[in-house]
C-alpha positions in Angstrom: 115.3 104.6 119.8 113.9 101.1 120.0 115.3 98.2 118.0 112.1 97.8 116.1 113.7 97.5 112.6 117.0 95.9 113.7 117.8 92.7 111.9 114.4 92.9 110.0 113.8 92.5 106.3 111.4 95.2 105.1 109.8 95.5 101.7 108.6 98.9 100.5 106.2 98.9 97.5 106.6 102.0 95.4 110.0 102.3 97.1 111.6 104.7 94.7 109.0 107.4 95.5 109.5 110.4 97.9 108.2 108.4 100.8 110.1 105.2 100.0 113.4 106.8 99.6 113.0 108.8 102.8 111.8 105.7 104.7 114.9 103.8 103.5 117.2 106.6 104.5 115.5 106.9 107.9 115.7 103.1 108.6 119.4 102.9 107.6 120.2 106.0 109.7 118.3 105.1 112.9 118.3 101.3 112.8 120.3 98.3 111.7 117.9 96.4 109.4 118.9 93.2 107.8 117.6 94.1 104.4 115.4 96.7 102.7 113.7 95.6 99.5 112.7 98.3 97.0 109.8 96.9 95.1 108.8 99.1 92.1 108.2 98.8 88.4 110.5 101.6 87.0 114.0 100.4 86.4 115.3 103.9 85.7 114.1 105.2 89.1 115.7 102.2 90.7 119.0 102.9 88.8 118.9 106.6 90.0 118.2 105.5 93.6 121.0 102.9 93.5 123.5 105.6 92.3 122.5 108.2 94.9 125.6 108.5 97.1 123.8 107.7 100.3 122.1 104.6 99.0 125.2 103.5 97.2 127.1 103.6 100.5 124.5 101.2 102.0 124.2 99.0 98.9 124.9 95.8 100.9 121.6 96.4 102.8 119.3 97.3 99.8 117.8 95.1 97.2 116.1 96.4 94.1 113.2 94.2 92.9 111.4 95.0 89.7 107.7 94.2 90.1 104.2 95.6 90.0 101.6 95.3 92.8 99.2 94.2 90.1 101.3 91.0 89.9 100.4 88.8 92.8 102.9 86.0 91.9 105.8 88.5 91.7 104.8 89.9 95.1 105.0 86.4 96.6 108.4 85.9 95.2 109.6 89.2 96.5 108.2 88.5 100.0 110.3 85.5 100.7 111.8 86.1 104.2 110.2 89.6 104.6 109.2 90.6 108.1 107.4 94.0 107.4 105.7 95.5 104.4 105.2 99.3 103.9 102.7 99.7 101.1 103.3 103.0 99.4 102.7 102.1 95.7 99.7 103.8 94.1 98.5 105.9 91.2 98.2 109.2 93.0 97.6 112.0 90.4 93.9 113.0 90.6 93.5 114.0 86.9 95.4 110.8 85.7 93.0 108.6 87.8 90.0 110.4 86.5 91.0 109.9 82.9 92.2 106.3 83.5 89.8 104.9 86.1 90.3 101.2 85.2 94.1 101.6 85.6 93.7 103.3 89.0 91.5 100.5 90.2 94.0 97.9 89.0 96.8 99.4 91.0 95.1 101.0 94.0 92.4 98.4 94.7 93.5 95.1 93.0 97.1 95.9 94.0 96.1 96.4 97.6 94.4 93.0 97.6 97.5 91.4 96.1 99.7 92.8 98.8 97.3 91.5 101.4 97.0 88.0 99.9 100.8 87.7 99.4 101.5 88.9 103.0 99.1 86.3 104.4 100.7 83.6 102.4 104.3 84.6 103.1 104.9 84.8 106.8 105.0 88.6 107.0 104.5 90.0 110.5 103.3 93.5 110.0 101.8 95.5 107.1 101.4 99.3 107.1 99.5 100.9 104.2 99.8 104.5 103.4 96.4 106.3 103.0 95.5 109.9 102.1 93.1 112.6 103.2 91.4 112.1 99.8 90.1 108.7 101.0 87.9 110.6 103.5 84.5 111.6 102.0 86.1 111.1 98.5 85.1 113.4 95.7 87.5 112.0 93.0 88.3 108.5 91.8 91.8 108.5 93.4 90.1 109.1 96.8 87.5 106.4 96.0 90.1 103.8 95.2 92.1 104.6 98.4 88.9 104.4 100.5 88.4 100.9 99.1 92.1 100.1 99.7 91.8 101.2 103.3 88.8 99.0 103.9 90.6 96.0 102.4 93.6 96.5 104.7 91.4 96.9 107.8 89.4 93.8 106.9 92.5 91.8 106.2 92.9 91.3 109.9 89.9 89.0 109.7 91.9 86.6 107.6 94.9 86.4 109.8 93.6 83.3 111.7 96.4 82.0 113.9 99.1 83.8 111.9 101.2 86.4 113.7 100.3 89.3 111.4 98.5 92.6 111.6 97.5 95.2 109.1 97.2 98.9 109.8 96.9 102.3 108.0 98.6 105.7 108.3 96.8 108.7 106.9 98.1 112.1 105.9 97.7 114.6 103.1 100.3 115.9 100.7 103.7 115.7 102.2 105.6 119.1 102.2 108.0 119.2 99.3 107.0 115.9 97.8 106.5 115.4 94.1 103.2 116.8 92.8 102.7 119.0 95.9 102.3 122.8 95.8 105.7 123.7 97.1 107.8 122.4 94.2 105.1 123.8 91.8 105.5 127.3 93.3 109.3 126.8 93.3 109.3 126.0 89.6 107.3 129.2 88.8 109.6 131.3 91.0 112.7 129.8 89.3 111.2 130.9 86.0 110.9 134.5 87.2 107.2 134.5 87.8 106.0 137.2 90.2 102.4 136.2 90.4 101.5 132.8 91.9 98.2 131.0 91.0 96.0 129.8 93.9 92.9 127.9 93.1 90.9 129.3 96.0 92.0 131.9 98.6 90.3 130.0 101.4 92.2 126.9 100.8 94.1 125.3 103.7 96.3 122.3 104.0 98.0 120.3 106.8 101.8 120.5 107.0 103.6 117.2 107.4 107.3 116.6 106.5 108.6 113.4 105.0 110.3 112.6 108.3 107.1 113.0 110.2 105.4 110.8 107.7 108.0 108.1 108.2 107.8 108.4 112.0 104.0 107.8 111.8 104.7 104.6 110.0 107.3 103.6 112.6 104.6 104.3 115.3 102.1 102.1 113.4 104.7 99.3 113.1 105.4 99.6 116.8 101.9 99.9 118.3 99.4 98.5 115.9 97.4 95.5 116.9 95.3 95.3 113.7 92.9 97.6 111.9 93.9 101.0 113.3 94.2 104.2 111.2 96.9 106.4 112.6 96.7 110.2 112.0 99.3 112.7 113.2 98.5 115.9 115.0 100.1 118.5 112.7 99.6 122.2 112.0 97.6 123.8 109.2 98.5 126.7 106.9 96.7 128.9 104.3 98.0 128.4 100.8 98.1 132.2 100.4 100.5 132.3 103.4 102.7 129.7 101.7 102.9 131.9 98.6 103.9 134.9 100.7 106.5 132.8 102.5 108.1 131.6 99.3 107.9 134.8 97.4 107.5 137.8 99.8 105.3 140.6 98.4 104.2 138.4 95.4 100.9 138.9 93.6 98.5 136.1 93.5 95.6 135.2 91.2 92.6 133.0 92.1 92.2 130.4 89.3 89.2 128.4 90.6 89.1 125.1 92.3 90.1 122.1 90.1 87.9 119.1 89.6 88.3 116.7 92.5 90.0 119.2 94.7 88.9 120.1 98.2 89.2 123.4 100.1 90.4 121.6 103.2 92.2 118.3 104.0 90.0 116.2 106.3 91.5 113.3 108.3 88.7 112.4 110.7 85.0 112.9 109.9 82.2 113.4 112.4 81.1 109.9 111.5 84.6 108.5 112.4 84.4 110.2 115.8 82.6 107.3 117.4 85.7 105.2 117.0 88.4 107.8 117.3 90.7 108.3 120.3 93.1 111.1 121.0 96.7 110.5 122.1 99.5 112.9 122.9 100.8 113.2 119.3 98.2 111.5 117.2 94.7 110.2 116.7 93.7 106.6 116.1 90.5 105.5 114.4 89.7 102.0 115.5 87.8 99.6 113.3 84.0 99.3 113.9 84.3 95.5 113.8 86.6 93.4 115.9 88.1 90.9 113.5 90.2 88.9 116.0 91.1 88.7 119.7 94.4 90.4 119.2 92.8 93.7 118.4 93.1 95.8 121.6 92.7 99.6 122.0 95.6 101.5 123.5 94.2 102.5 126.9 96.3 105.7 127.0 93.9 107.5 124.7 90.8 109.6 125.3 87.7 109.2 123.2 87.0 112.3 121.1 83.7 114.1 121.8 80.6 113.5 119.7 80.6 115.6 116.5 84.5 115.9 116.5 86.2 116.2 113.1 89.8 116.8 112.2 90.2 119.2 109.3 92.9 121.6 108.1 90.3 124.3 108.0 89.2 124.0 111.7 92.5 122.9 113.2 93.7 124.4 116.5 97.4 124.8 115.4 98.3 127.2 112.6 101.6 128.2 110.9 102.3 131.8 110.3 104.2 133.1 107.3 107.4 133.1 109.3 106.8 129.6 110.6 106.3 128.4 107.0 109.5 130.1 105.9 111.5 128.4 108.7 110.1 125.0 107.7 110.8 125.6 104.1 114.5 126.1 104.9 114.6 122.5 106.2 113.3 120.9 103.0 115.8 119.5 100.5 116.0 121.7 97.4 114.1 124.6 99.0 116.6 127.3 99.9 115.0 130.6 101.1 
């Protein structure tokens, strides 16, 4: 393990969410950071996090900062002395964003620009923004706002000038077991005694990535990024029908119809992206089409993907069986099978 985060001050926007809490725990377990700043707007979630036994034990290393990414001045105040930013704050619920488009834009687009501007003005060294499969060929407003956010973070490297700072992106789909994902939804139905699980479309597939794997991808970006890269993990796919069988063996299922803004498969790399995509041992990197400054250098260890390549959960090479899924579920907090 390198000393990447040792003696560093790291600010996490949306730090009380599933990713933020896991990143904080991972950083404190594997590194010796100087300080972790939890930047979020919900005082109750900060109170809950601060009173969690693990975080309470490391209270001397954690600071809780009430603020919204919509507030650029508050961000600048919070970034005093910060080395790295992990930008995880977003409005993520697809139906919520559809019904409140202006609010989604204020947080996901304007908030992203605020993070960029504050980072450029505050001496920050590295910024990693969390993206989503929904930003790829978006079919809903949430995906559209995240596509714009991704473009903003990539182009931010053009404004670095002589500053020692770079901006990069990590992209993955729903994290296994995270709030709003299908696993806790199925678990809640099972706990209520349901014997029939609803599935929007029997053909539906998803990638499987754990919270730890998501954190490790961010660590890789912090370690390797030169500016403008989009990092994507190589991870297995599964059928949602197989997930239902793994969680409730022998269960009945009912097909309820695909929801507005929902896709059959998670897509991480499109055929259009292939021209700038390189494959590495454990991940892909999409490089920006435009070189914004001389510090942007491609990692030579990679191999360019072939023309027409795409990376989708529906055409993946690696698949989880029902038993594979069951074994992975055992490792998730709160999922005991």
